[in-house]
C-alpha positions as CSV (number, residue, x, y, z in Angstrom):
1,M,10.7,-16.7,-12.9
2,T,7.7,-19.0,-11.6
3,T,10.4,-21.3,-10.5
4,H,12.2,-18.8,-8.7
5,I,9.0,-17.6,-7.0
6,H,8.1,-21.4,-6.2
7,G,11.5,-22.1,-4.7
8,S,11.3,-18.9,-2.7
9,L,8.0,-19.6,-1.4
10,C,9.2,-23.2,-0.4
11,S,12.1,-21.9,1.2
12,K,10.2,-19.4,3.3
13,R,7.8,-22.2,4.3
14,S,10.5,-24.4,5.4
15,L,12.0,-21.6,7.4
16,F,8.8,-20.8,9.0
17,I,8.3,-24.4,10.0
18,G,11.7,-24.9,11.1
19,A,11.3,-21.6,13.3
20,T,7.9,-22.7,14.8
21,L,9.3,-26.2,15.6
22,G,12.3,-24.5,17.3
23,L,10.3,-22.2,19.2
24,L,7.8,-24.9,20.3
25,I,11.0,-27.0,21.6
26,A,12.4,-23.9,23.3
27,W,9.2,-23.0,25.0
28,T,8.3,-26.5,26.1
29,G,11.7,-27.5,27.0
30,N,12.4,-30.9,28.5
31,P,9.5,-31.9,30.8
32,A,11.6,-34.3,32.8
33,V,14.2,-31.5,33.6
34,A,11.5,-28.8,34.0
35,A,9.5,-31.1,36.4
36,E,12.5,-32.1,38.6
37,E,12.3,-30.3,41.9
38,Q,15.4,-29.6,44.1
39,P,14.6,-29.5,47.6
40,G,13.0,-26.5,48.9
41,T,12.2,-25.3,45.4
42,G,8.9,-25.1,43.4
43,P,8.0,-26.0,39.8
44,E,8.1,-22.2,38.9
45,R,11.7,-22.0,39.9
46,A,12.4,-25.2,37.8
47,A,10.5,-23.9,34.8
48,G,12.5,-20.6,35.3
49,L,15.7,-22.2,35.2
50,Q,14.8,-24.4,32.2
51,A,13.8,-21.0,30.4
52,A,16.9,-19.0,31.4
53,S,18.9,-22.2,30.2
54,W,17.3,-22.2,26.8
55,L,17.9,-18.3,26.5
56,A,21.4,-18.6,27.7
57,T,22.1,-21.5,25.1
58,I,21.1,-19.5,22.2
59,P,24.1,-16.9,22.0
60,Y,26.2,-19.5,23.9
61,G,25.6,-22.5,21.5
62,A,26.1,-20.3,18.5
63,V,29.6,-19.2,19.8
64,K,30.3,-22.6,20.6
65,V,29.5,-24.0,17.2
66,A,31.6,-21.2,15.7
67,Y,34.6,-22.1,17.9
68,A,34.0,-25.7,16.8
69,L,34.0,-25.1,13.1
70,G,36.9,-22.8,13.5
71,G,38.7,-25.7,15.2
72,G,37.6,-28.1,12.5
73,I,39.3,-25.9,9.9
74,V,42.3,-25.3,11.9
75,G,42.8,-28.9,12.9
76,G,42.4,-29.7,9.2
77,L,45.1,-27.4,8.3
78,T,47.4,-28.6,11.1
79,W,46.8,-32.2,9.6
80,V,47.7,-31.1,6.1
81,M,50.8,-29.0,7.3
82,S,52.1,-31.8,9.5
83,G,52.1,-34.1,6.8
84,G,49.0,-36.4,7.9
85,D,49.9,-36.3,11.6
86,T,46.5,-37.2,13.1
87,A,47.8,-36.7,16.7
88,A,48.7,-33.2,15.9
89,A,45.1,-32.3,14.3
90,K,43.3,-34.1,17.3
91,A,45.1,-32.0,19.6
92,V,43.1,-28.9,17.9
93,W,40.0,-31.1,17.1
94,I,39.2,-32.4,20.6
95,P,39.4,-29.4,22.8
96,S,37.7,-27.2,20.0
97,M,34.7,-29.8,19.2
98,T,34.1,-31.3,22.3
99,G,32.7,-29.7,25.6
100,D,29.1,-28.4,26.1
101,Y,27.1,-27.2,23.4
102,I,24.0,-26.2,25.6
103,V,23.4,-24.7,28.9
104,Q,21.5,-26.8,31.2
105,P,19.8,-25.4,34.4
106,Q,22.4,-27.4,36.6
107,N,24.9,-25.1,34.9
108,L,23.0,-22.1,36.0
109,T,22.7,-23.3,39.7
110,G,26.3,-24.4,39.9
111,E,25.6,-28.1,40.2
112,K,27.4,-29.0,37.2
113,P,30.3,-27.1,35.4
114,L,29.9,-25.7,31.9
115,H,32.8,-26.7,29.7
116,F,33.3,-24.6,26.9
117,M,36.6,-26.5,25.7
118,G,36.6,-30.2,26.0
119,G,39.1,-32.5,27.4
120,S,41.6,-34.8,25.9
121,S,40.1,-38.0,24.5
122,E,43.0,-40.1,25.6
123,K,43.0,-41.5,29.3
124,P,46.0,-40.6,31.2
125,K,48.5,-43.5,30.9
126,P,49.8,-44.8,34.5
127,E,53.3,-44.2,34.8
128,L,55.4,-47.4,34.6
129,S,57.3,-48.3,37.7
130,A,61.0,-48.7,37.3
131,R,62.1,-52.4,37.4
132,R,64.0,-53.7,40.4
């Protein structure tokens, strides 16, 4: 029983430390981004955007991680069901696992788009011209 209590206390301590560090990171944010000023704006607006981006990242990031995990599972099943066709699995993995996992202040101001689903990892191949 003492082992169970000791394990429970260590688990609670780890959870407390992790939550404290997470909140500290969330509250302080990235000083470089928070201090970056746009023309005609003050540091208060930059700090507000940083805080709003952290708050928006919590639900968005949770949904994105769940979507990526689901895509990883479905992509794995696709690979198995297709007889080991990696291209078929990547067609599921790439869009579901790539993309943006955090909301940045630039996403909130419209300067940078927020991509929930990622793009293809392959570069578009130039079309071959017909031989003359």
